C-alpha positions in Angstrom: 15.9 4.1 1.3 18.2 3.0 -1.5 21.7 4.2 -1.0 23.7 5.5 -3.9 26.7 3.9 -5.4 30.0 5.6 -5.8 30.2 8.3 -8.5 32.8 8.2 -11.2 34.3 11.4 -9.9 34.8 10.0 -6.4 36.3 6.8 -7.9 38.7 8.8 -10.1 39.9 10.7 -6.9 41.1 7.4 -5.3 44.8 6.7 -5.0 46.4 4.6 -7.7 47.1 1.7 -5.4 43.4 1.5 -4.3 42.3 1.6 -8.0 44.7 -1.3 -8.8 43.3 -3.3 -5.8 39.8 -2.6 -7.0 40.6 -3.8 -10.5 42.1 -7.1 -9.2 39.2 -7.6 -6.8 36.6 -7.0 -9.6 38.4 -9.4 -11.9 37.8 -12.1 -9.3 34.2 -11.1 -8.8 33.6 -11.1 -12.6 35.2 -14.6 -12.9 33.0 -16.0 -10.2 29.8 -14.4 -11.6 30.5 -15.8 -15.1 31.3 -19.2 -13.7 28.0 -19.2 -11.7 26.0 -18.3 -14.9 25.2 -14.7 -14.3 24.9 -12.5 -17.3 25.6 -8.8 -17.6 22.0 -8.2 -18.6 20.8 -9.9 -15.4 23.1 -7.6 -13.4 21.8 -4.5 -15.1 24.8 -3.8 -17.3 25.2 -3.6 -21.0 28.1 -4.6 -23.2 30.7 -7.2 -22.6 32.4 -8.5 -19.5 35.7 -6.9 -20.6 34.0 -3.5 -20.5 32.8 -3.9 -16.9 35.2 -1.7 -14.9 35.3 -0.9 -11.2 33.8 2.6 -11.7 30.9 1.1 -13.7 30.4 -1.7 -11.2 30.4 0.5 -8.1 28.1 3.1 -9.7 25.3 0.8 -8.5 24.8 0.5 -4.7 26.0 -2.6 -3.0 22.4 -3.4 -1.9 21.5 -3.7 -5.6 23.9 -6.6 -6.1 22.9 -8.2 -2.8 19.3 -8.4 -3.8 20.0 -9.7 -7.2 22.3 -12.4 -6.1 20.4 -13.4 -3.0 17.2 -13.7 -5.1 18.8 -15.8 -7.8 18.4 -19.5 -7.9 21.6 -19.9 -9.9 23.8 -20.2 -6.8 23.7 -22.3 -3.7 23.8 -20.7 -0.3 27.6 -21.1 0.5 28.9 -19.8 -2.8 26.4 -17.0 -2.8 27.7 -15.8 0.6 31.2 -15.9 -0.7 30.4 -13.9 -3.7 28.5 -11.3 -1.6 31.5 -11.1 0.7 33.8 -10.4 -2.2 31.5 -7.6 -3.4 31.3 -6.2 0.1 35.1 -6.1 0.3 35.3 -4.2 -2.9 32.8 -1.6 -1.7 34.5 -1.4 1.7 37.9 -0.7 0.0 36.4 2.1 -2.2 34.2 3.7 0.4 36.8 3.6 3.1 39.3 5.4 0.9 36.8 8.0 -0.3 35.8 8.7 3.3 39.5 9.1 4.3 40.0 11.6 1.5 36.9 13.6 2.5 38.2 13.9 6.1 41.6 15.1 4.8 40.0 17.7 2.7 37.9 18.9 5.6 41.0 19.2 7.7 42.8 21.3 5.2 39.8 23.6 4.6 39.6 24.2 8.4 43.3 25.1 8.4 42.8 27.8 5.7 
């Protein structure tokens, strides 16, 4: 079963500080991906690196990137694990915050 990524709507509901953290984390990931020779086309995105934003990146599930990077011969094992860890941190940040907001909404709906 392929899990879904995070929708743009869910991403836009995130707090501003979380969005800023996601932007800075993605910049580091993009730098590392470019340095290791990955192209946007290989990653399934169109356009330019500057246009790859967090909502576009996290729209694909984390498993998608794991499979692509693990299957690539462009990167040795150690740097590959570091890149995957960075991507996991980004997804944890975004998912954790969306789950917290969902719990808050459920709480307030029960109060009404």
